[in-house]
C-alpha positions in Angstrom: -2.3 18.9 28.4 -4.2 21.9 27.2 -7.6 20.6 25.3 -6.4 19.9 21.9 -7.3 22.2 18.9 -10.7 21.1 17.6 -9.5 21.9 14.2 -6.4 20.2 14.0 -6.9 16.2 15.5 -9.3 13.7 14.4 -12.2 14.3 16.9 -12.4 10.8 18.3 -8.9 11.2 20.4 -10.5 14.4 22.3 -11.9 12.7 25.4 -10.2 9.4 26.0 -7.4 9.4 28.9 -5.8 6.7 27.2 -5.2 9.0 23.9 -4.2 12.1 26.1 -1.5 9.8 27.5 -0.3 8.6 24.4 0.0 12.2 23.4 1.9 12.6 26.4 4.4 10.1 25.9 4.9 10.5 22.2 5.8 14.3 23.0 8.1 13.9 26.0 11.5 12.3 27.0 13.5 14.1 24.0 14.7 17.1 23.1 12.8 20.3 22.1 12.0 19.0 18.6 9.0 16.9 20.0 7.4 19.2 22.5 4.1 20.6 21.5 3.2 24.2 21.9 0.1 24.2 24.1 -1.6 27.2 22.4 -1.4 25.5 18.9 -0.9 21.5 19.7 1.9 21.7 17.4 5.9 21.0 17.6 8.2 23.3 16.0 8.0 21.5 12.9 4.3 22.4 13.1 3.5 18.5 13.2 1.4 16.5 16.0 1.7 13.6 18.0 -1.7 12.6 17.2 -3.5 12.1 13.7 -5.2 15.1 12.1 -7.4 15.2 9.3 -5.0 17.2 6.6 -2.5 16.2 4.4 0.7 17.3 5.4 4.2 17.4 3.3 6.9 16.4 5.9 10.2 14.7 6.4 11.3 11.3 8.0 11.6 13.3 11.4 8.8 16.0 11.1 5.5 14.1 10.2 2.1 13.5 12.2 1.6 10.1 13.4 -0.7 8.2 11.5 -4.0 6.9 12.6 -3.1 3.4 12.7 0.1 3.9 14.2 -1.6 6.0 17.0 -4.1 3.3 17.6 -1.2 0.8 18.3 0.5 3.4 21.0 -3.1 3.7 22.5 -3.3 0.1 22.6 0.0 -0.2 24.2 -0.9 2.3 26.9 -4.3 0.8 27.8 -2.5 -2.6 28.0 0.2 -1.4 30.3 3.5 -0.2 29.0 6.3 -2.5 29.3 9.7 -1.5 31.0 11.1 0.9 28.4 14.4 -1.2 28.1 13.1 -4.1 27.7 10.9 -2.8 25.1 13.8 -1.7 23.1 15.5 -5.1 23.4 12.4 -6.7 22.3 12.7 -4.5 19.4 16.2 -5.5 18.7 15.7 -9.0 18.9 12.4 -8.7 16.1 14.8 -6.8 13.7 17.6 -9.2 14.1 15.0 -12.2 13.3 13.5 -10.1 10.2 17.2 -9.3 8.5 18.7 -12.7 9.6 21.3 -10.9 11.9 23.7 -12.5 14.5 22.8 -12.3 18.2 26.0 -10.4 18.5 24.8 -7.8 15.8 24.1 -4.2 17.7 20.9 -2.3 16.8 20.9 1.2 17.8 18.1 3.3 18.2 18.0 7.0 18.2 15.7 10.2 17.5 16.5 10.9 14.2 19.0 10.5 11.3 21.0 13.7 12.9 21.5 11.9 16.3 22.3 8.9 14.4 25.4 10.8 12.8 27.1 9.8 16.7 26.8 6.3 16.0 29.6 5.7 13.8 31.5 8.3 15.6 31.3 6.5 19.1 32.2 3.3 17.4 35.7 4.4 16.5 36.0 6.9 19.1 38.8 4.4 20.9 40.5 3.5 17.6 41.0 6.8 15.9 43.9 8.0 17.6 44.8 10.7 14.6 41.3 11.8 14.7 38.4 10.9 12.6 38.0 12.5 8.8 34.0 12.2 8.0 32.3 12.6 4.6 28.8 14.2 4.5 26.9 13.6 1.7 24.1 16.4 0.9 24.3 18.1 3.7 21.5 20.3 2.2 19.0 17.3 1.9 19.4 16.3 5.7 18.4 17.3 8.9 20.2 21.2 9.5 22.0 19.8 12.8 23.7 17.1 10.7 26.5 19.7 10.1 27.2 19.6 13.6 26.7 16.0 14.3 28.5 14.7 11.8 31.4 16.6 13.3 31.0 15.4 16.8 29.3 18.5 18.0 26.2 19.2 19.8 23.2 20.7 17.2 20.7 21.8 20.0 20.6 23.5 23.2 19.4 20.9 25.1 20.0 16.7 24.7 17.3 14.1 24.5 18.0 13.5 28.2 17.4 17.1 29.3 21.2 17.8 29.8 21.5 21.3 28.5 24.4 21.8 25.7 25.2 24.6 23.3 25.1 24.1 19.6 28.2 23.7 17.9 30.3 22.3 20.9 32.3 19.4 21.0 30.6 16.2 22.4 32.5 14.7 25.2 34.1 11.4 24.2 34.3 11.7 20.5 37.2 12.2 18.7 38.2 15.1 16.9 36.5 15.0 14.0 37.1 17.1 10.3 34.3 17.3 7.8 34.0 17.5 4.3 30.5 18.2 3.1 29.5 16.7 -0.8 26.7 19.2 -1.6 23.7 17.2 -2.8 23.2 19.8 -5.3 26.5 19.0 -6.8 26.0 15.6 -7.0 22.2 15.6 -8.5 23.9 18.1 -11.5 26.3 15.5 -11.8 23.8 12.4 -11.6 21.1 14.7 -14.4 24.2 15.3 -16.6 25.3 11.7 -16.5 21.6 10.8 -17.6 21.4 13.2 -20.3 24.4 12.5 -21.9 23.2 8.9 -21.8 19.8 9.8 -23.5 21.6 11.9 -25.9 24.0 8.9 -26.9 20.9 6.5 -27.7 19.2 9.0 -29.5 22.1 9.4 -31.9 22.4 5.9 -32.4 19.0 5.3 -33.0 18.8 8.3 -35.7 21.9 7.0 -37.2 20.3 3.3 -37.4 17.4 4.9 -39.2 19.7 7.3 -41.7 18.8 10.1 -39.7 20.7 13.5 -38.8 21.8 14.0 -35.4 22.3 17.9 -35.4 18.8 18.3 -33.4 20.3 16.7 -30.5 23.7 18.4 -30.2 21.5 21.8 -30.8 19.2 20.8 -28.0 21.8 19.9 -25.5 23.7 23.4 -26.2 20.3 25.3 -25.9 20.1 23.6 -22.3 23.7 24.5 -21.3 23.3 28.0 -22.1 
């Protein structure tokens, strides 16, 4: 890797071989989202696979790794990494134990929520002879690729295994999928309207009990809608 940008990471990680190996592991083996630009030391989300002395707004997929989590990765590197498959199975066992799940309950790991859209589609692929109708809630509040993956289509030009793909092209092996998107903005608006209605009803009841008028409440609601 190129030397790290001195203004970006915590300075203590710049001269440790195990730190460099940890960064290499965290920025490889996936798709384009985790690749680090050698010039900026950032990925396409402007996030880093190492802790920085910055306050960064991020999402579940695009965030800087924290200092404690990075230290854990470094410790694993220094102790000698287990076989990847065995490590995943160990985490499955741990999660089943934590959540009191049966041993025959499958635990699936994926790079992001966008990738996880494929899991239920794959689970019903053999049983859905007439295809699948998928309901996506709030596409504007999830990764931009979900509109493709929820339809059983590729969302990038390369898979995490390095296989070339075409965004929007069907994924082999998945059933025919039709999709309806329920916009998150509309859902929020409906929830806010219900919440306001409940507040208004409570206020009117309180003022009736106290012998007061309720006209102010009705006037306020009309103003907001206008």
